[in-house]
N, C-alpha and C positions, 0 to 999 in steps of 0.2 A: 700162575693159570694160564694167560694166556700163551705166554712161550711154549708152554706143553703141549696148547690145543693148537698151534700155530706148525706145529713140528708133526701134526699127524691130517691134518684136516685137506691136504690136497691129495694123500697116497691113498689110490686105491683101497678097497676093501674084499680082498681074493684070497683071505684065510684066515683062520681063529687067532691068530697071533695078531694080527692088525688089526683085526678088529677091535680086541680086547685093550690094545696099545690105543685105538679112537675112545672108546668106550671110557678108559682112564683117566685120559686126557679132559673130556669133558666132565668127569665128575670132580677132576682137580680144581677146574676152572668155576665150575658151578660154588662148588666149597668158598674156594677165595673169593670169589664176588659176595657171597652169603657172608661172609665174615667179615668184610666192608661194609657191609648194612647195603648191599644194592641186589637185592632180593628179588627187585623188579627184574634186573636184568640176568641175574639168574636161572629162575623162574623157565625159559625156553634153554636154556640148557641142559639143565634135568629133565625135562619134559624128552627133551630128544635122549638125553642117557637113558631115561628109562623104558623108551621104546624101543633102542635099540638094544636092549638088554635082553626085555622079553623075546625080543624078534628073535636074537641066537641064541639066549640060552634059556629058554623058556622054564628047564624043568630043573634048574638051580633055585629052588623055590628060597632060598638063605637071601642067595645075589638079589634077587627080581625084589624079596623086601627090603633088601639094604636101599636099592635105586629107588623104592616107592616110599621109602622113612625120609630120602632127600628132600625127593619132591615136596611130601607131605609138611617139612619143617618148613619149606622154603614158604610153601602156601602160607601156614599159619605165621610166619614172618609176614604177610603179607598184609593179613586178617581175612584171608578166607576160609574161617576154619570148617566151614562146609563142605566145601571142595577136600580141604586135607583129611578129611574122613574115611571120601569111599575108598 
């Protein structure tokens, strides 16, 4: 999780491959945190990765849905079910 994120965090986002690598690193970090019962730490990661995905690949409906699903699951873990439904 963190090693993957640290690999891409300082790199500029100048092309789709770099942006995609950063998004993937964020998703891996968020999922690793969530799997280790650290949903509060995973939440800002999922919020950022969802925003990134929506910004660059808004036409990829399945991808946006996947990113939102990860965010919703994290919110549900934290007992924030009303927010997870939006």
